[in-house]
C-alpha positions, -999 to 999 in steps of 0.1 A, spaced: 852 414 519 817 400 514 802 425 539 821 453 522 807 444 488 771 441 502 775 474 520 787 491 488 757 476 469 732 489 495 749 523 497 750 527 459 713 518 457 705 541 486 723 571 470 704 564 437 671 563 455 680 597 471 689 612 437 655 600 423 637 613 453 654 647 448 644 647 411 608 640 420 608 667 445 622 691 419 595 681 395 568 688 420 583 721 433 589 736 398 555 727 383 524 748 384 502 719 394 504 682 404 491 669 370 518 689 352 544 674 376 531 639 369 533 645 332 569 658 335 578 628 356 562 604 331 582 619 303 614 618 323 610 582 335 594 566 305 604 529 305 601 528 267 628 554 262 658 534 251 683 560 263 667 562 297 666 525 301 702 521 291 712 548 315 694 533 344 709 499 338 744 514 334 741 534 367 728 503 386 754 479 372 780 486 400 754 477 427 742 446 408 778 435 402 789 440 438 759 421 451 764 392 426 801 390 435 793 390 472 768 362 468 793 342 446 821 346 472 797 337 500 786 305 483 821 296 472 835 300 508 809 277 522 817 247 499 
């Protein structure tokens, strides 16, 4: 169970990293120049955008929760 939860957390994070990499690739491919692509990425991934920050946290919560539960089960099993 612990290994399954940890595997899920790593897989979820890996999929999200691939999605972000695909988005960055899309920004670069559809822009006229690299500065334009960087400007579009900065607007899309602005950490001060409340909606963006809440969305990132909400999407990462399953991975955080699975990892926290796996750690809690591991520590509880050893006592």
